[in-house]
C-alpha positions as CSV (number, residue, x, y, z in Angstrom):
1,X,0.0,0.0,0.0
2,X,1.1,3.6,-0.7
3,X,-0.5,6.7,0.7
4,X,0.1,9.9,-1.3
5,X,-1.2,13.4,-0.3
6,X,-0.9,16.8,-1.8
7,X,-2.0,20.4,-1.3
8,X,-4.4,20.0,-4.2
9,X,-5.9,16.6,-5.0
10,X,-7.9,16.5,-8.3
11,X,-10.1,13.4,-8.3
12,X,-12.4,14.7,-11.1
13,X,-15.4,13.7,-8.9
14,X,-15.9,17.3,-7.7
15,X,-15.7,20.7,-9.2
16,X,-12.8,21.7,-7.1
17,X,-9.7,19.8,-5.8
18,X,-9.6,18.3,-2.3
19,X,-7.4,20.6,-0.2
20,X,-4.7,18.4,1.5
21,X,-6.4,15.4,0.0
22,X,-4.8,11.9,0.1
23,X,-5.2,8.7,-2.0
24,X,-4.2,5.2,-1.0
25,X,-3.2,2.8,-3.7
26,X,-2.4,-0.9,-3.7
27,X,0.8,-2.4,-5.1
28,X,-0.8,-2.5,-8.6
29,X,-1.6,1.2,-8.5
30,X,-5.3,0.7,-8.0
31,X,-7.1,3.3,-5.9
32,X,-8.4,1.8,-2.6
33,X,-9.2,5.0,-0.6
34,X,-9.5,8.8,-1.0
35,X,-9.9,11.3,1.8
36,X,-8.7,14.6,3.4
37,X,-5.7,14.6,5.7
38,X,-6.2,16.0,9.2
39,X,-2.4,16.5,9.6
40,X,-0.6,17.1,6.3
41,X,2.7,17.5,8.1
42,X,2.4,13.9,9.3
43,X,1.7,12.4,5.9
44,X,4.3,9.8,4.8
45,X,4.4,11.2,1.2
46,X,3.2,14.8,0.8
47,X,3.5,16.9,-2.3
48,X,3.4,20.7,-2.3
49,X,1.5,21.1,-5.5
50,X,-1.2,19.2,-7.4
51,X,-1.9,15.5,-7.8
52,X,-4.0,14.6,-10.8
53,X,-5.0,11.4,-12.6
54,X,-2.9,10.3,-15.5
55,X,-3.3,12.4,-18.6
56,X,-4.9,11.2,-21.9
57,X,-3.3,12.8,-24.9
58,X,-6.3,12.9,-27.2
59,X,-4.4,13.8,-30.4
60,X,-0.8,13.0,-31.3
61,X,1.2,12.1,-34.3
62,X,4.0,10.2,-32.6
63,X,5.6,9.0,-35.8
64,X,6.4,12.6,-36.8
65,X,8.6,13.1,-33.7
66,X,11.7,13.3,-35.9
67,X,10.5,16.6,-37.3
68,X,11.0,18.5,-34.0
69,X,12.5,21.9,-34.6
70,X,12.5,21.7,-38.3
71,X,9.4,23.7,-39.2
72,X,8.9,27.5,-39.4
73,X,6.1,28.9,-37.3
74,X,3.2,31.1,-38.5
75,X,3.1,29.8,-42.1
76,X,-0.6,29.1,-42.2
77,X,-1.9,25.6,-43.3
78,X,-0.7,26.0,-46.9
79,X,2.8,26.7,-45.8
80,X,2.7,24.0,-43.2
81,X,1.7,21.4,-45.8
82,X,4.5,22.5,-48.1
83,X,6.9,21.9,-45.2
84,X,5.5,18.4,-44.4
85,X,5.8,17.4,-48.1
86,X,9.4,18.5,-48.1
87,X,10.5,17.1,-44.8
88,X,8.6,13.8,-44.5
89,X,11.4,11.5,-45.6
90,X,14.5,13.4,-44.4
91,X,15.5,11.0,-41.6
92,X,16.6,7.4,-41.5
93,X,14.3,4.7,-40.1
94,X,16.7,4.3,-37.1
95,X,16.4,8.0,-36.3
96,X,12.7,7.9,-36.6
97,X,12.2,5.0,-34.3
98,X,14.7,6.4,-31.8
99,X,12.6,9.6,-31.6
100,X,9.4,7.6,-31.3
101,X,10.7,5.6,-28.4
102,X,12.2,8.7,-26.7
103,X,9.0,10.8,-26.9
104,X,6.8,7.8,-25.9
105,X,8.9,7.3,-22.8
106,X,9.0,11.1,-22.1
107,X,5.2,11.4,-22.3
108,X,4.8,8.4,-20.0
109,X,7.2,9.8,-17.4
110,X,5.4,13.1,-17.5
111,X,2.2,11.4,-16.7
112,X,0.4,10.4,-19.9
113,X,-1.4,7.2,-19.2
114,X,-3.1,6.8,-22.6
115,X,-3.1,8.4,-26.0
116,X,-5.1,8.6,-29.2
117,X,-2.4,8.5,-31.8
118,X,-2.4,9.0,-35.6
119,X,-0.4,6.7,-37.7
120,X,0.2,6.7,-41.5
121,X,2.6,3.7,-41.3
122,X,3.9,1.0,-38.9
123,X,6.9,3.0,-37.6
124,X,5.5,3.4,-34.1
125,X,3.9,0.0,-33.6
126,X,6.7,-1.8,-32.0
127,X,7.4,0.9,-29.5
128,X,3.7,1.1,-28.6
129,X,3.4,-2.6,-28.1
130,X,6.2,-2.5,-25.5
131,X,5.0,0.7,-23.7
132,X,2.9,0.6,-20.5
133,X,0.8,3.4,-22.0
134,X,-2.5,2.4,-23.6
135,X,-2.7,3.7,-27.2
136,X,-5.7,3.8,-29.5
137,X,-4.2,4.2,-32.9
138,X,-6.0,5.8,-35.8
139,X,-4.7,4.6,-39.2
140,X,-5.0,7.8,-41.1
141,X,-5.9,7.8,-44.8
142,X,-5.2,10.3,-47.6
143,X,-6.1,10.2,-51.2
144,X,-7.5,13.0,-53.5
145,X,-8.1,10.9,-56.6
146,X,-11.4,9.0,-56.7
147,X,-9.9,6.2,-58.9
148,X,-7.4,5.4,-56.1
149,X,-10.1,4.7,-53.5
150,X,-10.0,0.9,-53.7
151,X,-6.2,0.8,-53.6
152,X,-6.0,3.1,-50.6
153,X,-8.6,1.1,-48.7
154,X,-6.7,-2.2,-49.4
155,X,-3.6,-0.5,-48.1
156,X,-5.1,0.6,-44.8
157,X,-6.7,-2.8,-44.2
158,X,-3.3,-4.4,-44.6
159,X,-1.8,-1.8,-42.1
160,X,-4.6,-2.7,-39.7
161,X,-3.5,-6.4,-39.9
162,X,0.0,-5.4,-39.1
163,X,-1.2,-3.4,-36.0
164,X,-3.2,-6.3,-34.9
165,X,-0.1,-8.5,-35.0
166,X,1.5,-6.1,-32.5
167,X,-1.5,-6.3,-30.2
168,X,-2.4,-2.6,-30.8
169,X,-5.9,-1.2,-30.8
170,X,-6.1,0.3,-34.3
171,X,-8.7,1.2,-36.9
172,X,-8.8,3.3,-40.1
173,X,-9.8,7.0,-40.0
174,X,-10.0,9.8,-42.5
175,X,-7.6,12.7,-42.3
176,X,-9.5,15.7,-43.5
177,X,-11.9,16.8,-46.3
178,X,-9.2,18.7,-48.2
179,X,-6.8,15.7,-48.5
180,X,-9.4,13.1,-49.6
181,X,-11.9,12.5,-52.4
182,X,-15.5,12.4,-51.3
183,X,-15.6,8.7,-52.1
184,X,-12.6,8.0,-49.9
185,X,-14.0,10.0,-46.9
186,X,-17.1,7.9,-47.0
187,X,-15.3,4.6,-47.5
188,X,-12.8,5.0,-44.7
189,X,-15.3,6.5,-42.4
190,X,-17.6,3.4,-42.9
191,X,-14.6,1.1,-42.2
192,X,-13.5,3.1,-39.1
193,X,-17.0,3.4,-37.6
194,X,-17.1,-0.4,-37.3
195,X,-14.5,-0.1,-34.5
196,X,-16.7,2.4,-32.6
197,X,-14.1,5.2,-32.9
198,X,-13.2,7.9,-35.5
199,X,-10.9,10.8,-35.4
200,X,-11.1,13.6,-38.0
201,X,-9.1,16.9,-38.6
202,X,-11.8,19.5,-39.0
203,X,-12.0,23.3,-39.5
204,X,-8.4,23.7,-38.4
205,X,-7.8,27.0,-40.3
206,X,-9.7,29.6,-42.3
207,X,-7.7,28.5,-45.4
208,X,-9.4,25.1,-45.1
209,X,-12.8,26.8,-44.9
210,X,-12.2,29.1,-47.8
211,X,-11.3,26.1,-49.9
212,X,-14.4,24.1,-49.1
213,X,-16.9,27.0,-49.0
214,X,-15.9,29.1,-51.9
215,X,-13.0,27.4,-53.8
216,X,-10.5,30.2,-52.9
217,X,-7.4,30.8,-50.8
218,X,-3.8,29.5,-50.5
219,X,-4.7,25.8,-50.0
220,X,-7.0,25.8,-53.0
221,X,-4.4,27.5,-55.2
222,X,-1.6,25.1,-54.1
223,X,-3.7,22.0,-55.0
224,X,-4.7,23.6,-58.3
225,X,-1.1,24.2,-59.2
226,X,-0.2,20.7,-58.3
227,X,-2.8,19.3,-60.7
228,X,-4.7,17.5,-57.9
229,X,-8.4,16.8,-57.9
230,X,-10.2,19.4,-55.9
231,X,-12.8,18.8,-53.1
232,X,-16.3,19.9,-54.0
233,X,-17.1,23.5,-53.4
234,X,-20.2,23.2,-51.3
235,X,-20.8,26.6,-49.9
236,X,-20.8,24.9,-46.5
237,X,-18.1,24.4,-43.8
238,X,-15.8,21.4,-43.9
239,X,-17.5,20.1,-40.8
240,X,-20.9,20.1,-42.5
241,X,-19.4,18.5,-45.5
242,X,-17.9,15.8,-43.3
243,X,-21.2,15.1,-41.7
244,X,-22.8,14.7,-45.1
245,X,-20.1,12.1,-46.1
246,X,-20.6,10.3,-42.8
247,X,-24.3,10.0,-43.6
248,X,-23.3,8.3,-46.8
249,X,-21.4,5.7,-44.7
250,X,-24.5,4.9,-42.6
251,X,-27.6,6.8,-41.6
252,X,-27.6,9.0,-38.5
253,X,-27.6,9.0,-35.6
254,X,-24.1,7.9,-34.9
255,X,-23.5,6.0,-31.6
256,X,-19.8,5.8,-32.2
257,X,-17.2,8.0,-30.4
258,X,-16.2,10.6,-33.0
259,X,-13.4,13.0,-32.3
260,X,-13.3,16.3,-34.1
261,X,-9.7,17.6,-34.0
262,X,-8.9,21.3,-33.8
263,X,-12.2,23.0,-34.8
264,X,-10.7,26.5,-34.7
265,X,-13.5,27.7,-37.1
266,X,-16.4,25.9,-35.4
267,X,-19.6,28.0,-35.1
268,X,-23.1,27.4,-33.7
269,X,-24.4,26.0,-36.9
270,X,-21.7,23.4,-36.9
271,X,-22.3,22.6,-33.2
272,X,-26.0,22.2,-33.8
273,X,-25.4,19.9,-36.7
274,X,-22.9,17.7,-34.7
275,X,-25.3,17.4,-31.8
276,X,-28.2,16.5,-34.2
277,X,-26.4,13.5,-35.7
278,X,-23.7,12.4,-33.2
279,X,-24.6,10.9,-29.8
280,X,-21.0,10.9,-28.6
281,X,-19.1,13.8,-30.2
282,X,-15.8,15.0,-28.7
283,X,-13.5,17.9,-29.7
284,X,-9.7,17.7,-29.4
285,X,-8.1,21.0,-28.4
286,X,-4.5,21.4,-29.5
287,X,-3.8,25.0,-28.6
288,X,0.0,25.1,-28.9
289,X,-0.2,23.6,-32.4
290,X,-2.9,26.0,-33.5
291,X,-0.7,29.0,-32.3
292,X,2.3,27.4,-34.0
293,X,0.7,27.1,-37.4
294,X,-1.6,30.1,-37.7
295,X,-1.8,31.9,-34.4
296,X,-5.4,31.2,-33.7
297,X,-7.4,29.3,-31.1
298,X,-10.8,27.5,-31.2
299,X,-14.0,29.1,-29.7
300,X,-13.7,27.3,-26.4
301,X,-16.3,29.3,-24.6
302,X,-18.9,28.6,-27.3
303,X,-18.0,24.9,-27.2
304,X,-18.4,24.9,-23.4
305,X,-21.7,26.6,-23.4
306,X,-23.0,24.2,-26.0
307,X,-22.1,21.2,-23.9
308,X,-19.5,19.6,-26.2
309,X,-17.1,17.2,-24.5
310,X,-13.6,18.7,-24.8
311,X,-10.4,16.8,-24.7
312,X,-6.7,18.0,-24.9
313,X,-4.0,16.9,-27.3
314,X,-0.4,17.9,-28.2
315,X,-0.6,17.2,-32.0
316,X,2.8,16.5,-33.4
317,X,6.4,17.8,-33.1
318,X,6.0,19.2,-36.7
319,X,3.6,21.8,-35.3
320,X,4.6,22.0,-31.6
321,X,7.8,22.5,-29.6
322,X,7.0,19.7,-27.2
323,X,4.6,16.9,-26.4
324,X,3.8,18.3,-23.0
325,X,0.2,18.1,-21.6
326,X,0.9,20.6,-18.8
327,X,2.0,23.1,-21.4
328,X,-1.3,22.6,-23.3
329,X,-3.3,23.0,-20.1
330,X,-1.3,26.1,-19.2
331,X,-2.0,27.5,-22.7
332,X,-5.7,27.0,-22.3
333,X,-5.7,28.4,-18.8
334,X,-3.9,31.6,-19.9
335,X,-6.0,32.1,-23.1
336,X,-9.4,31.2,-21.5
337,X,-9.1,32.5,-17.9
338,X,-12.8,32.1,-17.3
339,X,-12.4,28.3,-17.4
340,X,-11.5,26.8,-14.0
341,X,-8.3,24.8,-13.9
342,X,-10.2,21.9,-12.5
343,X,-12.3,21.8,-15.7
344,X,-9.3,21.9,-18.0
345,X,-7.8,19.1,-16.1
346,X,-11.0,17.1,-16.5
347,X,-10.8,17.6,-20.3
348,X,-7.2,16.4,-20.3
349,X,-8.0,13.3,-18.2
350,X,-11.6,12.1,-17.8
351,X,-13.0,13.3,-21.2
352,X,-10.0,11.9,-23.0
353,X,-10.4,8.5,-21.2
354,X,-14.0,8.4,-22.1
355,X,-13.3,9.1,-25.8
356,X,-10.8,6.2,-26.1
357,X,-13.1,3.8,-24.3
358,X,-11.2,3.8,-21.0
359,X,-13.6,5.8,-18.9
360,X,-14.1,3.0,-16.4
361,X,-10.4,2.6,-15.7
362,X,-8.6,5.9,-16.3
363,X,-9.3,9.6,-15.9
364,X,-10.4,9.7,-12.2
365,X,-8.8,9.2,-8.9
366,X,-11.7,7.0,-7.8
367,X,-12.0,3.7,-5.9
368,X,-11.0,0.7,-8.0
369,X,-9.6,2.8,-10.8
370,X,-6.0,2.6,-11.9
371,X,-5.4,6.0,-13.6
372,X,-1.8,6.6,-12.8
373,X,-0.9,9.4,-10.4
374,X,0.8,12.6,-11.6
375,X,2.4,15.4,-9.6
376,X,2.4,19.0,-11.0
377,X,4.7,21.4,-9.2
378,X,5.0,25.1,-8.9
379,X,1.3,25.9,-8.4
380,X,0.7,29.6,-7.9
381,X,-0.8,31.1,-4.8
382,X,-4.1,31.4,-6.7
383,X,-4.1,27.7,-7.3
384,X,-3.3,28.0,-11.0
385,X,-0.4,26.7,-13.1
386,X,2.6,28.9,-13.6
387,X,5.3,29.0,-16.4
388,X,7.5,26.9,-14.1
389,X,4.9,24.1,-13.7
390,X,6.0,20.7,-14.8
391,X,4.6,17.2,-14.3
392,X,6.0,13.8,-13.4
393,X,4.5,10.4,-12.9
394,X,4.7,9.1,-9.3
395,X,2.6,6.0,-9.9
């Protein structure tokens, strides 16, 4: 047995942390008791900071870790895509796998207990299979030419078989409307929905919206110059277009867990459409990545007031300086000061756990749960994170 106490204990079962709370865990890390210490000075293991459940990184591209520090910031999505295309194969397989292992271990040691990770290939499978971190892997699909749909689908099914051989929970998922033909969006969505989970990049930048709504903007012009097939100009947002393609996969409502990633351009019309057809929608907030690419943030307050379930992700090291959940939480705290820290921690733990299907094991410091226990230091006098706050796993 191990008894751990802290100035702030975030169990996620109350709107505020327990002051001088404690948790008792068995030798397997399972919670057996929670309470409030009568004498913090006498506690056998007391932390002057915050104790939280293990984080769930709801959106990551672990296999792109070799791109750390290689991208210019503030280029917009068109410039970012140009950099991805130029940099994707600039490192050896040994270097890529070493970076994958390093960052997987780093996230674990910082307190990430589970992750929803995007994979385009098998580079990360071996490392994931050996890690104590649970990973739900989304096998991301691209393909702008309608005639390539069958070949792309055959390829992702083979990749899913490889993932199964490593014992990894993996399923196909579409990337985004602007990188896929309408036929492929529907085909891969139909395949992915069979697993009960889908992850989709949506409304990340205004450039994406300009492309889909009016056939204008830098992304549209880049594709036109490259001679690529263009997505249909619908006069509607990319989110509404995605919903339409989903309904070609199977009729609404959708009982599957569907994660909408980024949503910097989400509006009330889109929220209403989502809630009308999806029974379990989630949104992944990746604030540091959004600032990195185009210095914008999603309408968090609108999402909160509309009752959407928010999660937190790091995105990749091509669009972020770090894979640090505390940094993402701090960014949200500073840019949306009206949101209590306890609520943001809930997004980064409990909501993420629910999305990946681990809501009865992770995300809460609750009796019989085994969430992982994480310490965050340098909490300010106001109980909020500071620029010096860092996390480390203690269980």
